[in-house]
N, C-alpha and C positions, 0 to 999 in steps of 0.2 A: 529626480528628486521629492523625497516622501519626508511629513514631522510625521513624529510619534500622536497625530490628532487622526495621523491617515492607516495606519494600522490595523490587518483584519486579520483574519489565519489562512492562510492562504499565501499572504501577498510577499512574495522572493527580493530579500537583500541584498545588493553587492554590499561586502559588509568586512575586514579584514584579509581582504585578498580573495576570500572566496567566497557559494552560496549558499545565501540561509533561507530557509520561509518559518514562516511564521503559524509557528506550532499552536501556540494558546497564551493570551498575554493579558493582564489586567493594569487598567490604569487609576495608582493608588497616592489618595493624597492628605496624607499624613495630618494630624494636628497640628506640630510642628514641620516648619523644613520645605523645601517647594517637593512640587507631586512630581511621582516619577514612575515609567510602566515597564514590570514586573514583566519578563515574555520568557519562550520556552523557543527556542531555535534550531531546525531542523537540520544540520549541513547537505546540502543536497549530491555531495559528493561522495562522500565518506555513511552518513545514514545515519552518524554520529549527531543525538538531541544535546542541548547546553545552555543552561539556561544566564543570564545576563539582565541588568536594568537601566533600562537608557533616560535623561532627566527628559524629563517633561517637553518637547519643540525643541529636542533637539531633530537633524537634519538628519536625511537617510540616506544614500544611493539604491533603486529600485532597478533590479534589474525584470527586462522583459521572456516572458517563459510561455515556449507555449507549446499545448496539448495536441498532439498528433497520433490517430489511430491510425493502427497498424494491425499485423495477425501474425499472431505467431505460428510459424513454419515445425521449424523443425531444433534441436540442439544435435551439437559434435562436439568433438575436443577443441575448438578454438571459442566457443562460445554459443548463445541461441539468436540462431535465425527468424528474424522478420519483417513483412512486411508491408512498404503501406498502401493503404485500403485504395488512395486519389491515384498514384502516379508507377505500385506496383515494381517499383527501389526497397532492392533487396536490402537490410542493415544485421551487419554481426553484432549484437553489444553481450563484452563481457558478462561473467556469473555473477560478482559482485553488483549489478549495479540494477539486475536486480529479486528485488525477495521473495517474493515468496513465494519465489522459483516451483516449487514444487504438488504449485493447487495448477502450474499451467500445461494447460492441454490442449495438442495441435488444433489448428484451424478458430481458437477462443480471440477476440475483439481485446486488446488493450491498451489506453494510453503510453506515451512514451513524453517523456516531458524534456525538451529540446532548449537550447536555450539562446535565442532568436540571433543572437549578435556574432555570436562564435557556431554556432551552430554545430555546437560543443551539446552528445544526448547523455542527460543526466542519471533520472531511473526514470524507470516501464513501475508501473499504475495500474494492478485487474483491478478491474471491475470489486464494489463492497460485494462482492455480490457471487462465486461461481457453483456448475451444477455438474457435481460429479457419482457415478456409478461408484457406489459398493465393491468393494472386487471381494472383501475375505472380512468377515468377521463372527468369532464364534456366537452359536442359536444364545440366542436370552436362555436365563432358566428361571421360569413359573413359580413366583415367589423372590426370589433374590433380590429383593428392595432397599437389605437392613444395611448395604455398606452404603452400595450408589448405586441409584436407575438410569446408567449408565453402563456401555463398555469400549471398548478399540474396534472400532474396524479400519481399514488399507482400500484407502480407495483409487480408482485405476490408475490413479500420475503414484503413485508412490507412497502419498503422503494418506500420516494415521491420526485419525478425529477419533473423538469422544463423540456416541449417541445412544438414540434409545437400549432399552431392551427391544423394542419391538422388531430391529430396521433390520432387516437381511441380506441375502447375495446377494447383485445384481441387481439392488434398486439403485432407481434415479434421488441423492442429498438435494439438496441447496444449502455450500459452507458458506458462513462470514469469514473472508479473507484475509480482514484483520486483528480479529482475536483468530482464527480456525474452531469456532464454533461450530455443532452443527444444528443447521435454523430454518428445515422443513422436507416434508418428503416432500419429491415434485412430481407429480400426474403425467404420466406419459401417451404420449403422446396418438 
């Protein structure tokens, strides 16, 4: 159990017979009337974000969610196959629980959110940034910066990312997984 004073980003709530995580919250004390907390909640099963207002001091039930490290193995017709890095146990996860699937490459480490009481897999979280190789991009035309100084590039996983004009085929780039934006070049080791 927690009150609205315990709210923080990432807190998982068992609310309205479903699991939600707090994406954003704001304590509001209006000049007239009681205080309240305005929140944005993400449903862990569907991924939908909803707005909700809680009266200040109200108690809510928290859910225990564990993050476990897994390694992505491969995708087949049943879904995505992952292996737990400690026990080497393999799990198959359906497509809808892997939100940024087009940035996922074999051997990549991910965090899987598991509801601790029921051992139900809720979602897969990629790291904040991934390193991907550019497989195809058009050559940048010198001086073509009037419209936009970026061009589309296809990376090894099949996703299309906007990159600066100087990026060429077979370069390793760093991509932000939440915004699908180019971050930087990666130096080859």
